[in-house]
PASEBA-1860 file (N, C-alpha, C; in nm, 3 decimals):
! residues 236
1> MAWHGIGP> 0.082/-0.120/0.002/-0.003/0.000/0.000/0.087/0.119/0.002 ~ 0.056/0.218/-0.081/0.138/0.342/-0.096/0.057/0.459/-0.036 ~ 0.127/0.569/-0.014/0.063/0.686/0.044/0.118/0.809/-0.039 ~ 0.025/0.874/-0.095/0.063/0.993/-0.173/0.177/0.973/-0.267 ~ 0.171/0.861/-0.349/0.265/0.840/-0.454/0.396/0.772/-0.410 ~ 0.395/0.716/-0.285/0.519/0.644/-0.237/0.522/0.516/-0.323 ~ 0.641/0.493/-0.384/0.651/0.376/-0.465/0.688/0.251/-0.390 ~ 0.706/0.138/-0.465/0.734/0.007/-0.399/0.861/0.012/-0.311
9> NVQRAFVL> 0.956/0.099/-0.346/1.084/0.097/-0.276/1.065/0.140/-0.125 ~ 0.952/0.207/-0.100/0.935/0.250/0.042/0.822/0.174/0.105 ~ 0.774/0.063/0.042/0.657/-0.007/0.104/0.718/-0.115/0.201 ~ 0.810/-0.074/0.280/0.857/-0.170/0.382/0.768/-0.170/0.503 ~ 0.775/-0.268/0.578/0.683/-0.289/0.696/0.740/-0.203/0.814 ~ 0.726/-0.072/0.802/0.773/0.006/0.912/0.675/-0.010/1.034 ~ 0.735/-0.042/1.147/0.660/-0.025/1.272/0.751/0.052/1.361 ~ 0.743/0.189/1.345/0.831/0.273/1.415/0.791/0.310/1.554
17> VAIALGSA> 0.666/0.283/1.588/0.625/0.304/1.728/0.533/0.193/1.773 ~ 0.573/0.120/1.869/0.489/0.016/1.930/0.493/0.045/2.078 ~ 0.384/0.100/2.136/0.378/0.143/2.260/0.301/0.052/2.355 ~ 0.364/-0.002/2.451/0.306/-0.098/2.546/0.201/-0.017/2.632 ~ 0.108/-0.087/2.688/-0.008/-0.016/2.754/0.034/0.082/2.852 ~ 0.139/0.050/2.943/0.174/0.142/3.048/0.228/0.265/2.988 ~ 0.315/0.262/2.887/0.369/0.381/2.831/0.277/0.453/2.744 ~ 0.193/0.383/2.674/0.100/0.450/2.581/-0.001/0.537/2.655
25> CGGKQDQR> -0.040/0.490/2.771/-0.152/0.559/2.830/-0.114/0.628/2.961 ~ 0.015/0.622/2.991/0.058/0.692/3.116/0.108/0.826/3.093 ~ 0.115/0.870/2.968/0.156/1.003/2.933/0.305/1.020/2.918 ~ 0.386/0.924/2.963/0.528/0.939/2.945/0.582/0.836/2.849 ~ 0.665/0.891/2.758/0.722/0.807/2.653/0.876/0.823/2.649 ~ 0.941/0.711/2.650/1.086/0.715/2.641/1.123/0.755/2.503 ~ 1.233/0.827/2.494/1.281/0.866/2.365/1.405/0.784/2.327 ~ 1.411/0.748/2.197/1.528/0.681/2.153/1.596/0.755/2.041
33> VEEGNPAP> 1.727/0.731/2.021/1.790/0.786/1.911/1.778/0.683/1.802 ~ 1.709/0.721/1.693/1.683/0.630/1.582/1.814/0.625/1.505 ~ 1.804/0.539/1.402/1.924/0.518/1.323/1.950/0.637/1.242 ~ 1.946/0.725/1.290/1.949/0.856/1.239/1.869/0.929/1.334 ~ 1.790/0.876/1.402/1.722/0.955/1.491/1.790/0.968/1.622 ~ 1.352/0.586/1.364/1.292/0.531/1.341/1.270/0.601/1.318 ~ 1.264/0.769/1.275/1.134/0.764/1.243/1.102/0.821/1.204 ~ 1.033/0.947/1.138/0.985/0.856/1.168/1.090/0.869/1.110
41> AANARSSA> 0.841/0.562/1.180/0.863/0.549/1.146/0.871/0.470/1.150 ~ 0.814/0.571/1.054/0.774/0.535/1.057/0.833/0.468/1.034 ~ 0.933/0.094/0.847/0.967/0.008/0.903/1.024/0.037/0.887 ~ 0.821/0.131/1.041/0.837/0.154/1.024/0.870/0.142/1.046 ~ 1.034/0.205/1.059/1.088/0.198/1.023/1.095/0.221/1.063 ~ 1.058/0.266/1.108/1.102/0.294/1.179/1.147/0.312/1.131 ~ 1.297/0.415/1.234/1.307/0.554/1.198/1.402/0.486/1.286 ~ 1.836/0.622/1.249/1.973/0.570/1.254/2.008/0.556/1.393
49> EPYRAPGG> 2.009/0.441/1.449/2.049/0.423/1.585/2.194/0.410/1.590 ~ 2.264/0.482/1.687/2.409/0.470/1.697/2.444/0.331/1.745 ~ 2.368/0.264/1.826/2.396/0.129/1.873/2.291/0.037/1.821 ~ 2.304/-0.017/1.707/2.203/-0.098/1.649/2.258/-0.237/1.608 ~ 2.193/-0.337/1.653/2.238/-0.471/1.618/2.176/-0.514/1.492 ~ 2.222/-0.623/1.425/2.166/-0.671/1.302/2.014/-0.689/1.314 ~ 1.939/-0.648/1.211/1.796/-0.650/1.206/1.733/-0.526/1.268 ~ 1.811/-0.431/1.313/1.754/-0.309/1.355/1.733/-0.295/1.504
57> MPRSAPVL> 1.766/-0.394/1.588/1.750/-0.382/1.727/1.866/-0.303/1.790 ~ 1.837/-0.228/1.895/1.943/-0.152/1.965/2.056/-0.246/2.016 ~ 2.176/-0.207/1.999/2.293/-0.284/2.059/2.312/-0.250/2.208 ~ 2.367/-0.334/2.281/2.385/-0.312/2.424/2.497/-0.214/2.454 ~ 2.600/-0.209/2.363/2.709/-0.124/2.387/2.768/-0.073/2.262 ~ 2.833/0.045/2.259/2.893/0.096/2.140/3.019/0.024/2.100 ~ 3.050/0.037/1.968/3.179/-0.014/1.928/3.284/0.089/1.952 ~ 3.392/0.054/2.021/3.494/0.150/2.056/3.620/0.130/1.982
65> GNDVPDVE> 3.674/0.235/1.916/3.801/0.221/1.838/3.786/0.112/1.732 ~ 3.883/0.021/1.728/3.883/-0.089/1.635/3.834/-0.215/1.695 ~ 3.775/-0.212/1.815/3.728/-0.327/1.885/3.585/-0.356/1.863 ~ 3.548/-0.467/1.792/3.416/-0.507/1.775/3.388/-0.633/1.855 ~ 3.297/-0.635/1.954/3.272/-0.762/2.025/3.240/-0.880/1.929 ~ 3.293/-0.993/1.962/3.276/-1.109/1.870/3.121/-1.143/1.857 ~ 3.049/-1.132/1.971/2.908/-1.161/1.964/2.829/-1.072/1.866 ~ 2.869/-0.945/1.858/2.803/-0.850/1.764/2.842/-0.884/1.623
73> ASAYMEAN> 2.973/-0.901/1.600/3.020/-0.933/1.463/2.961/-1.064/1.411 ~ 2.951/-1.161/1.500/2.899/-1.293/1.456/2.748/-1.276/1.422 ~ 2.679/-1.206/1.506/2.539/-1.179/1.486/2.506/-1.105/1.353 ~ 2.591/-1.001/1.330/2.580/-0.931/1.204/2.610/-1.018/1.089 ~ 2.714/-1.103/1.099/2.751/-1.191/0.985/2.632/-1.285/0.955 ~ 2.572/-1.344/1.058/2.463/-1.436/1.041/2.340/-1.363/0.982 ~ 2.311/-1.251/1.035/2.186/-1.178/0.986/2.194/-1.125/0.845 ~ 2.311/-1.095/0.799/2.333/-1.027/0.670/2.411/-1.111/0.564
81> GVSLEVAR> 2.445/-1.229/0.603/2.518/-1.311/0.503/2.640/-1.268/0.451 ~ 2.727/-1.202/0.543/2.861/-1.154/0.505/2.961/-1.229/0.584 ~ 3.087/-1.214/0.546/3.199/-1.270/0.628/3.214/-1.203/0.755 ~ 3.285/-1.269/0.844/3.314/-1.206/0.976/3.397/-1.080/0.956 ~ 3.491/-1.083/0.874/3.570/-0.966/0.844/3.487/-0.845/0.795 ~ 3.395/-0.868/0.698/3.310/-0.767/0.653/3.214/-0.717/0.762 ~ 3.164/-0.811/0.842/3.080/-0.777/0.956/3.147/-0.676/1.049 ~ 3.276/-0.705/1.083/3.351/-0.622/1.172/3.368/-0.484/1.109
89> ERLLIESE> 3.408/-0.479/0.983/3.435/-0.352/0.920/3.302/-0.268/0.913 ~ 3.194/-0.331/0.875/3.062/-0.257/0.868/3.026/-0.197/1.008 ~ 3.048/-0.278/1.115/3.010/-0.229/1.251/3.113/-0.115/1.287 ~ 3.232/-0.115/1.244/3.323/-0.003/1.272/3.277/0.116/1.193 ~ 3.241/0.101/1.065/3.188/0.213/0.990/3.066/0.274/1.050 ~ 2.979/0.181/1.090/2.852/0.228/1.160/2.881/0.311/1.280 ~ 2.987/0.268/1.359/3.014/0.344/1.483/3.064/0.481/1.459 ~ 3.112/0.511/1.336/3.164/0.641/1.299/3.074/0.722/1.215
97> LMPHVQDL> 2.950/0.674/1.194/2.855/0.737/1.108/2.777/0.849/1.176 ~ 2.769/0.847/1.308/2.680/0.937/1.378/2.700/1.081/1.357 ~ 2.828/1.131/1.345/2.845/1.279/1.316/2.788/1.312/1.178 ~ 2.801/1.216/1.085/2.748/1.243/0.949/2.589/1.240/0.951 ~ 2.541/1.147/1.038/2.390/1.135/1.050/2.338/1.264/1.108 ~ 2.410/1.321/1.216/2.366/1.445/1.273/2.368/1.562/1.174 ~ 2.476/1.555/1.095/2.484/1.663/0.991/2.363/1.650/0.885 ~ 2.340/1.528/0.847/2.227/1.509/0.755/2.095/1.547/0.814
105> RERYRERM> 2.080/1.513/0.943/1.959/1.550/1.011/1.933/1.700/1.013 ~ 2.038/1.770/1.045/2.030/1.915/1.045/2.011/1.971/0.907 ~ 2.075/1.917/0.807/2.063/1.973/0.669/1.912/1.955/0.619 ~ 1.850/1.837/0.656/1.719/1.812/0.597/1.613/1.815/0.707 ~ 1.635/1.891/0.812/1.544/1.890/0.925/1.403/1.935/0.889 ~ 1.386/2.020/0.787/1.249/2.066/0.752/1.170/1.957/0.683 ~ 1.236/1.858/0.629/1.166/1.751/0.556/1.185/1.615/0.602 ~ 1.271/1.589/0.700/1.308/1.454/0.736/1.200/1.375/0.800
113> AFISIESM> 1.162/1.260/0.739/1.070/1.161/0.804/1.143/1.064/0.893 ~ 1.258/1.020/0.841/1.340/0.922/0.916/1.479/0.920/0.854 ~ 1.568/0.854/0.923/1.700/0.824/0.858/1.739/0.685/0.915 ~ 1.781/0.594/0.827/1.798/0.458/0.870/1.933/0.406/0.811 ~ 2.003/0.334/0.894/2.123/0.258/0.844/2.077/0.125/0.798 ~ 2.095/0.098/0.665/2.057/-0.031/0.606/2.172/-0.117/0.582 ~ 2.155/-0.246/0.589/2.260/-0.343/0.573/2.250/-0.415/0.441 ~ 2.133/-0.423/0.376/2.115/-0.504/0.257/2.063/-0.411/0.140
121> PYQHLVIG> 2.110/-0.437/0.021/2.203/-0.537/-0.017/2.352/-0.497/0.012 ~ 2.368/-0.371/0.058/2.497/-0.325/0.102/2.474/-0.225/0.207 ~ 2.580/-0.184/0.279/2.563/-0.085/0.383/2.544/0.057/0.331 ~ 2.438/0.116/0.367/2.405/0.252/0.318/2.308/0.320/0.414 ~ 2.293/0.446/0.395/2.194/0.527/0.468/2.071/0.558/0.379 ~ 1.955/0.545/0.434/1.832/0.583/0.364/1.762/0.698/0.443 ~ 1.730/0.802/0.373/1.659/0.920/0.440/1.521/0.930/0.371 ~ 1.420/0.929/0.455/1.290/0.952/0.407/1.261/1.103/0.417
129> LKGPATEP> 1.194/1.152/0.320/1.167/1.299/0.309/1.016/1.325/0.290 ~ 0.964/1.420/0.351/0.825/1.467/0.330/0.824/1.541/0.193 ~ 0.713/1.524/0.121/0.702/1.597/-0.001/0.766/1.532/-0.121 ~ 0.729/1.584/-0.244/0.769/1.512/-0.365/0.909/1.553/-0.421 ~ 0.973/1.652/-0.368/1.102/1.697/-0.425/1.207/1.585/-0.401 ~ 1.284/1.562/-0.507/1.385/1.455/-0.503/1.519/1.506/-0.458 ~ 1.604/1.421/-0.414/1.742/1.456/-0.382/1.832/1.348/-0.441 ~ 1.950/1.393/-0.496/2.035/1.294/-0.559/2.112/1.215/-0.455
137> VQLIRVRG> 2.158/1.098/-0.497/2.244/1.015/-0.408/2.367/1.089/-0.367 ~ 2.405/1.070/-0.238/2.524/1.134/-0.194/2.618/1.023/-0.145 ~ 2.747/1.055/-0.125/2.848/0.963/-0.068/2.913/1.030/0.044 ~ 2.935/0.942/0.150/3.006/0.982/0.275/3.126/0.892/0.284 ~ 3.238/0.955/0.305/3.366/0.878/0.316/3.389/0.844/0.464 ~ 3.384/0.711/0.496/3.410/0.665/0.635/3.504/0.553/0.630 ~ 3.618/0.561/0.701/3.717/0.454/0.709/3.752/0.409/0.574 ~ 3.778/0.499/0.478/3.823/0.463/0.347/3.716/0.402/0.258
145> TDVRVEFE> 3.592/0.408/0.303/3.476/0.348/0.226/3.378/0.457/0.192 ~ 3.322/0.455/0.070/3.215/0.540/0.034/3.077/0.482/0.076 ~ 3.012/0.544/0.168/2.880/0.503/0.207/2.776/0.588/0.138 ~ 2.688/0.523/0.068/2.586/0.578/-0.012/2.475/0.641/0.082 ~ 2.425/0.757/0.042/2.310/0.815/0.119/2.202/0.819/0.011 ~ 2.099/0.743/0.029/1.986/0.737/-0.067/1.861/0.802/-0.011 ~ 1.782/0.863/-0.088/1.665/0.942/-0.044/1.536/0.880/-0.100 ~ 1.436/0.870/-0.013/1.306/0.832/-0.050/1.204/0.946/-0.023
153> QGYPYTAQ> 1.151/1.006/-0.128/1.061/1.119/-0.105/0.914/1.071/-0.107 ~ 0.823/1.164/-0.064/0.681/1.131/-0.072/0.614/1.098/0.059 ~ 0.693/1.102/0.167/0.638/1.074/0.300/0.537/1.181/0.344 ~ 0.424/1.147/0.403/0.327/1.251/0.443/0.361/1.332/0.560 ~ 0.452/1.288/0.649/0.481/1.365/0.767/0.632/1.368/0.788 ~ 0.682/1.474/0.862/0.819/1.470/0.911/0.820/1.395/1.036 ~ 0.937/1.366/1.088/0.947/1.285/1.214/0.881/1.359/1.327 ~ 0.904/1.492/1.332/0.842/1.565/1.451/0.693/1.580/1.437
161> EFSDIMSK> 0.645/1.600/1.312/0.497/1.601/1.294/0.432/1.471/1.336 ~ 0.493/1.362/1.297/0.428/1.237/1.334/0.441/1.201/1.485 ~ 0.553/1.249/1.542/0.571/1.233/1.681/0.465/1.308/1.765 ~ 0.434/1.424/1.719/0.339/1.503/1.780/0.194/1.432/1.772 ~ 0.172/1.378/1.657/0.049/1.310/1.639/0.033/1.186/1.729 ~ 0.142/1.107/1.735/0.143/0.995/1.820/0.131/1.033/1.970 ~ 0.189/1.144/2.013/0.169/1.193/2.145/0.024/1.223/2.182 ~ -0.046/1.284/2.086/-0.190/1.310/2.105/-0.264/1.176/2.117
169> ASARALEF> -0.234/1.088/2.024/-0.310/0.962/2.028/-0.283/0.874/2.151 ~ -0.159/0.873/2.194/-0.118/0.786/2.304/-0.177/0.842/2.441 ~ -0.194/0.974/2.440/-0.247/1.039/2.567/-0.390/1.006/2.588 ~ -0.460/0.982/2.480/-0.606/0.958/2.492/-0.645/0.816/2.462 ~ -0.553/0.732/2.426/-0.584/0.588/2.383/-0.667/0.518/2.483 ~ -0.620/0.517/2.610/-0.692/0.441/2.713/-0.833/0.499/2.737 ~ -0.849/0.625/2.723/-0.978/0.689/2.737/-1.077/0.629/2.643 ~ -1.041/0.614/2.514/-1.130/0.564/2.413/-1.128/0.415/2.401
177> FPDVTGLS> -1.018/0.349/2.433/-1.007/0.207/2.416/-0.956/0.148/2.550 ~ -1.050/0.113/2.644/-1.012/0.059/2.774/-0.923/-0.065/2.769 ~ -0.935/-0.143/2.660/-0.857/-0.267/2.646/-0.746/-0.254/2.550 ~ -0.700/-0.132/2.529/-0.586/-0.111/2.437/-0.462/-0.182/2.495 ~ -0.391/-0.245/2.400/-0.266/-0.319/2.438/-0.139/-0.257/2.373 ~ -0.162/-0.163/2.283/-0.046/-0.100/2.222/-0.089/-0.013/2.105 ~ 0.005/0.076/2.065/-0.010/0.157/1.949/0.100/0.135/1.854 ~ 0.085/0.138/1.726/0.191/0.124/1.623/0.177/0.241/1.523
185> GRPELGLI> 0.278/0.321/1.520/0.277/0.431/1.428/0.323/0.388/1.286 ~ 0.240/0.418/1.188/0.273/0.386/1.051/0.277/0.519/0.965 ~ 0.384/0.597/0.987/0.386/0.726/0.913/0.397/0.714/0.763 ~ 0.447/0.605/0.717/0.457/0.584/0.570/0.325/0.557/0.508 ~ 0.228/0.511/0.593/0.093/0.492/0.547/-0.009/0.599/0.587 ~ 0.040/0.688/0.672/-0.043/0.792/0.721/-0.150/0.751/0.818 ~ -0.119/0.654/0.904/-0.215/0.610/1.001/-0.150/0.562/1.125 ~ -0.230/0.533/1.231/-0.183/0.472/1.356/-0.266/0.342/1.372
193> EVMVSGTD> -0.194/0.237/1.411/-0.264/0.113/1.442/-0.284/0.102/1.595 ~ -0.414/0.081/1.633/-0.447/0.066/1.772/-0.472/-0.088/1.797 ~ -0.396/-0.145/1.883/-0.408/-0.288/1.912/-0.498/-0.303/2.038 ~ -0.600/-0.391/2.024/-0.689/-0.410/2.135/-0.703/-0.557/2.160 ~ -0.747/-0.599/2.288/-0.762/-0.740/2.318/-0.897/-0.797/2.269 ~ -0.994/-0.707/2.244/-1.120/-0.757/2.206/-1.124/-0.802/2.059 ~ -1.229/-0.870/2.020/-1.243/-0.926/1.882/-1.365/-0.878/1.804 ~ -1.447/-0.794/1.861/-1.568/-0.740/1.798/-1.542/-0.600/1.744
201> EQRYLTAK> -1.524/-0.595/1.617/-1.485/-0.468/1.553/-1.590/-0.360/1.575 ~ -1.722/-0.399/1.570/-1.821/-0.298/1.582/-1.817/-0.218/1.710 ~ -1.777/-0.285/1.816/-1.785/-0.205/1.945/-1.676/-0.100/1.950 ~ -1.577/-0.098/1.853/-1.473/0.002/1.854/-1.496/0.117/1.753 ~ -1.601/0.113/1.678/-1.619/0.211/1.571/-1.634/0.352/1.621 ~ -1.709/0.370/1.731/-1.730/0.505/1.791/-1.597/0.553/1.842 ~ -1.525/0.465/1.914/-1.390/0.511/1.973/-1.294/0.542/1.862 ~ -1.295/0.470/1.754/-1.210/0.493/1.642/-1.231/0.632/1.585
209> AELEAVAG> -1.359/0.665/1.566/-1.391/0.800/1.510/-1.352/0.916/1.603 ~ -1.368/0.886/1.740/-1.331/0.988/1.835/-1.183/1.008/1.846 ~ -1.103/0.903/1.837/-0.957/0.916/1.847/-0.911/0.984/1.712 ~ -0.964/0.947/1.602/-0.932/1.009/1.477/-0.949/1.159/1.480 ~ -1.060/1.204/1.546/-1.084/1.349/1.556/-0.981/1.418/1.643 ~ -0.946/1.352/1.746/-0.840/1.406/1.838/-0.706/1.415/1.782 ~ -0.661/1.300/1.717/-0.529/1.292/1.656/-0.511/1.350/1.524 ~ -0.626/1.362/1.449/-0.620/1.415/1.316/-0.554/1.320/1.214
217> IEIKILLG> -0.571/1.196/1.236/-0.510/1.091/1.146/-0.593/0.965/1.149 ~ -0.583/0.889/1.039/-0.663/0.763/1.031/-0.621/0.666/1.140 ~ -0.713/0.595/1.200/-0.688/0.493/1.299/-0.732/0.363/1.249 ~ -0.643/0.265/1.253/-0.677/0.129/1.212/-0.680/0.037/1.336 ~ -0.782/-0.040/1.360/-0.799/-0.125/1.477/-0.748/-0.261/1.446 ~ -0.656/-0.316/1.531/-0.604/-0.455/1.519/-0.665/-0.533/1.637 ~ -0.750/-0.625/1.602/-0.826/-0.699/1.706/-0.744/-0.816/1.762 ~ -0.779/-0.858/1.885/-0.728/-0.978/1.951/-0.572/-0.971/1.971
225> RSPPRDLI> -0.522/-0.859/2.010/-0.385/-0.844/2.029/-0.340/-0.840/2.174 ~ -0.243/-0.918/2.214/-0.193/-0.911/2.346/-0.084/-0.798/2.354 ~ -0.044/-0.751/2.470/0.059/-0.658/2.481/0.184/-0.702/2.415 ~ 0.257/-0.618/2.345/0.388/-0.653/2.281/0.492/-0.677/2.388 ~ 0.587/-0.770/2.361/0.697/-0.796/2.457/0.790/-0.681/2.460 ~ 0.827/-0.619/2.342/0.926/-0.525/2.343/0.866/-0.383/2.317 ~ 0.930/-0.288/2.371/0.884/-0.144/2.358/0.970/-0.076/2.259 ~ 0.916/-0.018/2.157/0.996/0.068/2.065/0.942/0.212/2.082
233> DIPH> 1.036/0.302/2.124/0.995/0.429/2.164/0.962/0.521/2.047 ~ 0.886/0.621/2.077/0.850/0.720/1.972/0.971/0.791/1.925 ~ 0.997/0.790/1.797/1.116/0.866/1.741/1.090/1.016/1.740 ~ 1.200/1.088/1.730/1.192/1.234/1.715/1.285/1.274/1.606
END
């Protein structure tokens, strides 16, 4: 599914915000540094983490100097189908990308939807931008390697805009949905998924309309959902 002309290259399963019941409805939300931030971000994306393990999960500790923990290098190797040597070098490159990520974030702050470090089919940065204007591919030199910076335009919200919408929705979710188990932000689709434990869609239609009016965005109800095990914080 596309949104406002977003092509197949951005139709990834972004789940940039998954808020467990306590966080979603308690008014407090932890903030994370996305891989450039998820987000968004929206797989979504979520939305450039300085400490990110293979598959996009945060790493427990940073890579320091030329030292890459064996467990991280091995996990990266397995997840991405590369040699151990390539895995180590990519993790070292990733550890030195953050100053460049911050520079890109500042440069495109008016349009940025998310910035993500991607591992497949090669290591590169992807920046999602609000609006139709295109940007050419850029190259960043890190540890003697040219890292591509690729842009995907056509996102309906910037990261800050979607974060504000998510804040409105999460603050009122429990009020409208007493059995809410989580929220999932889908900025690339222009909607928020509300997960509930119930299975009767009809009973949620009024609450859906009320939350849509408050948040100013489409709400999609996901029935029969238990609380998620992991918490992915709202990106900024």
